N, C-alpha and C positions, 0 to 999 in steps of 0.2 A: 504494500500500500504506500501511497505517496506521503502519508503522514509520518512514516518512519524516517523520512529525509530530514525532519526537523528535530533539533535537540530539545530535551525537556526544559532546559534553562533559557530558551529563546527569548522570553519576555525580558528577563534581567539583562541579557546580552544586548538586546536591541535598545533598551532604555539607556544603557551605558554608552552605546554608540551615539544616540541622539544627544545625550548630555555633552559628549565630546564635541560634536558638531556645533552645538549651541554656544560652546565656549570659544569657538574660533571667530575671528573677524570675518564677516561675510558681506558681500555686496547686497544692496537692497533687493534686487530682483531674485537673487538666490534665496535670501531670507524669506521673501514673500512666497516663493514656490514651496520651500520646505514647510513653512507654516501651513500653507494650503493643503499639502499632502497629509501632514500630521492631523489637522483638524478634520478633514474629510474621512480619513481612514479610521480614526478613533471615534468618530461621531461626536466630537466634543462641541461645546457651546460656541457658536460663531462669534459671540462677544469676545472670546479670547483672541480673535484675529488682531486686535489692537495691541496685544502684549508683544514684547520682544520674544524671539525664539526661545531663549532660555526660560523665560516665564511660562510660555506655553508648554514646554517640555515638563517643567516641574509641576504645573497645575494639571497636566494630563497623566502624570506618572502612575497614579492608581489605575488608570485605564489600561496601561501597558501590562501591569502585573496581574490584573484581573483576567487577562486573556490566556487561553490555553495555547500550547505549542503548535497545534494544528490549525491555528487561526490564520486565514488569508490576510487579514489586516497586519498581523505581526510580520508575515512573510513580505508584504509590500514595504513596510517600514524598514525591515532588515535590508532588502535589496536597494531601496532608495538611499539609505544611509551609506552603504558601502560604495555604491556608484558615485555618490557625491564625494566621498573621501578619495576615491580613485582619481577623480578630476583634479584633486589638489595635491595628493602625496601618495606614496606607496602604502598599501594596506597589508596588515599581517595576514599570514596564511589562514589562521583560524577564522578571521572575519570574512576573508574571501570565500573560503569553503562554505561557511554558513550562508552567505548571500547567494552563492550558486545553488545550494540545496533549496533555499527558500524560493528562489525564482523558478527552479524546476518543479517544485511543489505547486506554484501558481499555474504553471503550464499544464500540469497534470489535472488540476482542478478545472481549468479553462477548456481543456481539450481531452475529455475522458476517452479511454479506450486502450488498446494494446497493439495497434497496427504499426506504430513507428517507434523505433528506439532512438532516444536522444542521449548522446554520450558527451560528457564534459570531463574527460580524464584530466587528472587522476581523482576528481572529486566524486562524481556520481553519474548514474545513468538511470533514465526512467523509460517507461513505455507509455505512450499516449496515442490519441488519434483513433477515430472510428475506422473500422475495417476488420479484415480477418486478423485474428489473434496469432501472434508468432510465439512458438514455444521451444524450438530447438535450432541450434546452429546460428549462422549469421542471418539476421533478419533481412527481409527484402527491402524494407524501408528504414533507412538510418540517417541520422544527422549527427555530425561530430564537430566539435569546436573546443577551443581552449577556454579556461575560466574567464579571462578578461574580455574576450570577444563575446562570450555568452552573456555576460552582464551588460555589455554595451547594446547587444541586440534586445535583450529582455527589457531594458530601460528605454529603448527608442533612440539612444544616442548614435546607433549605427543600424541601418536597415538590413534586413535579411539579404537583399540583393547586393548591397555594398560589401557585406561580410563574405558572401560567396564569390564575388568578383575579386576580392583581395586574396582569396584562397584560404582564409582563416576559418571558414565554415564550409563543410562539405555535406551535401545531401544527395542521397541516392534512393531510387525507388519511386513509383508513381504516387505514393501518398506522403512523401517526405517533405513537401513544401508546407511548412507550418506558419508562414508569414501572416496568414489571416488571423492568427491567434496571438500575434505579437504587436507591440510590446506588452508583456504581461503586467509589468509594474504599473504603467499608466492606465491600462484598461481597468485594472482592479480597483485602484483608488478613485478613479472617475466614476465607475459604477457605484461605488459606496457613497460618493457624494450625491449622485443623482437619486439614489434610493432614499435619501434623507430630505430631498426637496419637497416643499408642500404641494 
């Protein structure tokens, strides 16, 4: 199951990541984007939008820790935090692995099934996508990429076609094009925001 991708301590780890981000000096547009992602994903009071990012993180901290590891919102916040950090500086392997697993979890939730194997070595692999289930040997539909490219595609910072053209993402088989389900980070938090609109 895709829920096994996520560690039991995901909420605490993601909260620590967001506290670290909030402590950094950030440009106004970046702060606004991160605040919007945080509020929409956690379903927090929109009145918090006037707070600085550190204030929003601290006032929403109980919402982080109240969530379970298999929560799509935590997976979004994990992926968004690490992708943001990758834009600014190197990220430790543990955080990178957690973000890859979180975004693969989002893909499996967004695109259920077992027809396509998505590999992000050495971190994880999942099966997703509608169609015939694959059980033995090399699957007929595979996608493979490295962790940093996967996070760029999962976040929308790099398109599926751009990654394939660069040779950093390979896809084979008639069902292997998953571009309609990406970027998973943006899709998930925007859907969460729309579901809360009156």
